[in-house]
PLY file of the C-alpha trace (Angstrom):
ply
format ascii 1.0
element vertex 238
property float x
property float y
property float z
element edge 237
property int vertex1
property int vertex2
end_header
33.69 5.10 2.49
33.00 3.38 5.82
30.25 0.76 5.56
28.72 -1.18 8.43
26.80 -4.36 7.59
24.27 -5.32 10.26
22.90 -8.84 10.29
20.62 -10.52 12.78
22.83 -13.65 12.41
20.39 -16.10 13.99
19.29 -18.23 11.03
22.90 -19.07 10.14
23.55 -20.37 13.67
20.28 -22.28 14.11
19.46 -23.73 10.68
21.60 -26.28 8.83
19.93 -25.26 5.56
21.01 -21.65 6.01
24.48 -22.65 7.24
24.96 -24.58 4.01
24.38 -21.39 1.99
25.96 -18.80 4.31
28.34 -20.70 6.64
29.91 -17.51 8.01
26.77 -15.39 7.87
25.03 -13.25 5.28
26.97 -10.23 6.51
30.32 -11.79 5.59
29.17 -12.61 2.07
28.02 -9.01 1.56
31.27 -7.75 3.06
33.28 -9.93 0.67
32.19 -7.99 -2.41
32.43 -4.54 -0.81
35.85 -4.67 0.86
37.80 -4.02 -2.35
36.44 -0.48 -2.55
35.45 0.41 1.01
36.29 0.01 4.69
33.75 -2.56 5.91
32.69 -3.39 9.47
30.12 -6.01 10.47
27.76 -5.99 13.44
25.26 -8.55 14.70
22.27 -8.71 17.01
23.88 -10.57 19.91
26.86 -8.23 20.29
26.70 -5.53 23.00
24.43 -2.74 21.71
23.89 -5.04 18.71
27.34 -4.03 17.52
26.09 -0.51 16.83
27.95 1.43 19.48
28.25 5.20 19.39
31.79 4.85 18.00
30.69 2.49 15.23
27.77 4.71 14.20
29.95 7.82 14.32
32.29 6.25 11.76
29.60 4.76 9.51
28.80 6.46 6.20
26.33 3.80 5.03
24.60 1.13 7.11
23.31 -2.06 5.44
20.55 -3.85 7.40
19.40 -7.50 7.19
16.97 -8.85 9.77
14.11 -11.34 9.81
13.50 -13.66 12.73
13.57 -11.50 15.85
12.96 -7.87 14.89
11.40 -7.35 18.32
14.72 -8.08 20.07
16.37 -4.98 18.62
16.66 -2.45 21.43
14.59 0.72 21.02
17.48 2.90 22.19
19.71 1.53 19.42
16.93 2.03 16.87
16.58 5.66 17.92
20.34 6.23 17.61
20.35 4.72 14.12
17.35 6.82 13.14
19.03 10.02 14.30
22.16 9.11 12.34
20.06 8.63 9.20
18.35 11.98 9.73
21.80 13.53 10.10
22.98 12.05 6.80
24.04 8.42 7.21
22.90 6.28 4.28
20.73 3.22 4.94
20.32 0.20 2.67
17.57 -2.15 3.91
17.57 -5.68 2.52
14.77 -8.23 2.07
12.91 -8.92 5.34
14.42 -5.79 6.83
11.17 -4.22 5.59
9.73 -5.28 8.97
12.65 -4.01 11.03
11.99 -1.41 13.70
14.29 1.09 12.01
12.63 0.84 8.59
9.09 1.00 9.99
10.04 3.96 12.15
11.47 5.87 9.19
8.53 4.97 6.92
5.77 5.61 9.47
3.64 2.74 8.09
3.17 -0.98 8.79
5.46 -1.97 5.86
3.36 -5.14 5.53
3.04 -7.20 2.35
2.02 -10.58 0.91
4.59 -13.41 0.98
5.04 -17.03 -0.02
7.90 -19.56 0.05
7.50 -21.75 -3.04
10.93 -21.84 -4.74
9.65 -19.65 -7.55
11.48 -17.60 -10.13
11.78 -13.85 -9.64
12.32 -11.47 -12.54
13.46 -7.99 -11.53
12.67 -5.32 -14.10
14.57 -2.03 -14.23
11.93 0.69 -14.37
14.32 3.64 -13.99
17.28 2.85 -16.28
18.90 6.26 -15.70
19.06 5.80 -11.93
22.59 5.35 -10.48
21.46 2.25 -8.56
20.58 0.56 -11.87
23.95 1.31 -13.47
25.34 -1.71 -15.30
22.10 -3.70 -14.95
20.31 -4.94 -18.09
16.60 -4.32 -18.65
15.95 -7.20 -16.23
17.66 -10.04 -14.41
16.31 -13.25 -12.92
16.77 -15.23 -9.74
16.01 -18.92 -10.19
14.48 -19.35 -6.74
13.34 -16.74 -4.24
10.69 -16.04 -1.63
7.75 -14.13 -3.07
6.81 -10.70 -1.80
3.64 -9.26 -3.32
1.68 -6.02 -3.40
0.23 -4.23 -1.71
3.46 -3.16 0.02
2.36 -0.76 2.76
5.04 1.90 2.44
4.79 5.60 1.63
5.02 6.40 -2.06
8.75 6.06 -2.83
10.71 9.05 -4.03
11.89 6.76 -6.85
11.08 3.19 -7.88
14.11 1.57 -9.48
13.04 -2.10 -9.73
9.74 -3.97 -9.95
9.67 -7.75 -9.50
7.46 -10.31 -11.19
7.11 -13.75 -9.62
6.31 -17.08 -11.19
3.07 -17.27 -9.22
1.86 -14.02 -10.80
2.49 -11.33 -8.17
4.44 -8.12 -8.68
6.32 -6.04 -6.11
8.19 -2.72 -5.83
11.56 -4.33 -5.18
13.83 -1.31 -5.32
12.62 1.92 -3.75
14.35 5.09 -2.55
13.40 7.51 0.19
14.88 10.62 1.77
14.52 11.34 5.46
16.19 14.46 6.84
19.69 14.54 5.34
19.76 10.77 4.86
19.04 8.60 1.84
17.40 5.16 2.14
17.22 2.33 -0.38
15.04 -0.75 0.11
16.05 -3.80 -1.97
13.81 -6.87 -1.82
15.82 -10.04 -2.75
17.73 -12.02 -0.13
15.84 -14.85 1.56
18.23 -16.72 3.81
17.83 -20.20 2.26
18.77 -19.06 -1.26
22.22 -18.03 -2.58
20.89 -14.63 -3.65
23.83 -12.59 -2.33
26.24 -14.56 -4.53
24.39 -13.34 -7.64
26.50 -10.83 -9.59
23.55 -8.58 -10.42
22.39 -8.46 -6.80
25.94 -7.61 -5.77
26.11 -4.87 -8.40
22.87 -3.32 -7.16
24.11 -3.28 -3.56
27.43 -1.74 -4.64
25.56 0.94 -6.58
23.15 1.53 -3.69
25.99 2.13 -1.24
27.50 4.75 -3.53
24.11 6.41 -4.05
23.30 6.48 -0.33
26.65 7.97 0.67
26.32 11.45 2.13
28.67 13.85 0.37
29.21 16.17 3.35
26.36 18.52 2.58
26.14 20.96 5.50
23.38 20.22 7.97
20.62 22.82 8.03
19.97 24.66 11.25
16.52 24.56 12.82
14.78 26.38 15.63
14.96 30.04 16.57
17.03 31.97 14.02
18.76 35.33 14.22
18.07 37.69 11.27
20.64 37.86 8.49
19.75 41.49 7.76
18.88 44.36 10.06
15.16 44.53 10.61
13.84 48.05 10.56
11.73 49.19 13.50
8.57 50.97 12.42
0 1
1 2
2 3
3 4
4 5
5 6
6 7
7 8
8 9
9 10
10 11
11 12
12 13
13 14
14 15
15 16
16 17
17 18
18 19
19 20
20 21
21 22
22 23
23 24
24 25
25 26
26 27
27 28
28 29
29 30
30 31
31 32
32 33
33 34
34 35
35 36
36 37
37 38
38 39
39 40
40 41
41 42
42 43
43 44
44 45
45 46
46 47
47 48
48 49
49 50
50 51
51 52
52 53
53 54
54 55
55 56
56 57
57 58
58 59
59 60
60 61
61 62
62 63
63 64
64 65
65 66
66 67
67 68
68 69
69 70
70 71
71 72
72 73
73 74
74 75
75 76
76 77
77 78
78 79
79 80
80 81
81 82
82 83
83 84
84 85
85 86
86 87
87 88
88 89
89 90
90 91
91 92
92 93
93 94
94 95
95 96
96 97
97 98
98 99
99 100
100 101
101 102
102 103
103 104
104 105
105 106
106 107
107 108
108 109
109 110
110 111
111 112
112 113
113 114
114 115
115 116
116 117
117 118
118 119
119 120
120 121
121 122
122 123
123 124
124 125
125 126
126 127
127 128
128 129
129 130
130 131
131 132
132 133
133 134
134 135
135 136
136 137
137 138
138 139
139 140
140 141
141 142
142 143
143 144
144 145
145 146
146 147
147 148
148 149
149 150
150 151
151 152
152 153
153 154
154 155
155 156
156 157
157 158
158 159
159 160
160 161
161 162
162 163
163 164
164 165
165 166
166 167
167 168
168 169
169 170
170 171
171 172
172 173
173 174
174 175
175 176
176 177
177 178
178 179
179 180
180 181
181 182
182 183
183 184
184 185
185 186
186 187
187 188
188 189
189 190
190 191
191 192
192 193
193 194
194 195
195 196
196 197
197 198
198 199
199 200
200 201
201 202
202 203
203 204
204 205
205 206
206 207
207 208
208 209
209 210
210 211
211 212
212 213
213 214
214 215
215 216
216 217
217 218
218 219
219 220
220 221
221 222
222 223
223 224
224 225
225 226
226 227
227 228
228 229
229 230
230 231
231 232
232 233
233 234
234 235
235 236
236 237
């Protein structure tokens, strides 16, 4: 499987706190636990075409997206190309603050807004669909010692499936793992991953992302044809 990991890669270059956690970037940490099983490419905001050239997208089976600080700097033309690739069958895994990315909002058709708070609070992620492939190998719940809080209401369409729900120390809950289908493509949104916490080193978070990539992979189902169609059988003239 060919995976492309897209990361804004601004926080890691501008914040010493983030550099201390992800010195080479969030994308490289995610790549480190996927490269044993897959061919992994990384792409970042400040590369030409944000690293998502036609050649890169043509070879990508699943795209992982992390963005936060400058969603508005992502070029609309690139967003449209990514969207078309998803509709054609490319998998998309959107992480944490990628909920506000242009690509996710475009595919959801809603504001994707939510409540949030940075207070170093515990997050407990409950598995609410234990038979789902994305939850494979995950216990009934797992905890992150410190994370940013996201709280309901999360303004997204009703998910096709909800795999995880989070509870936070301050009392809020959140749909932290949600699946969607758009065209031939499958999308998974996974909430954890604030840049100042070592979330992507957590073995359960890594397992979820590994599972999500496998789930989102498009297994070469033929694309359906649209538009004017010739009859399959002879139509009698009366």
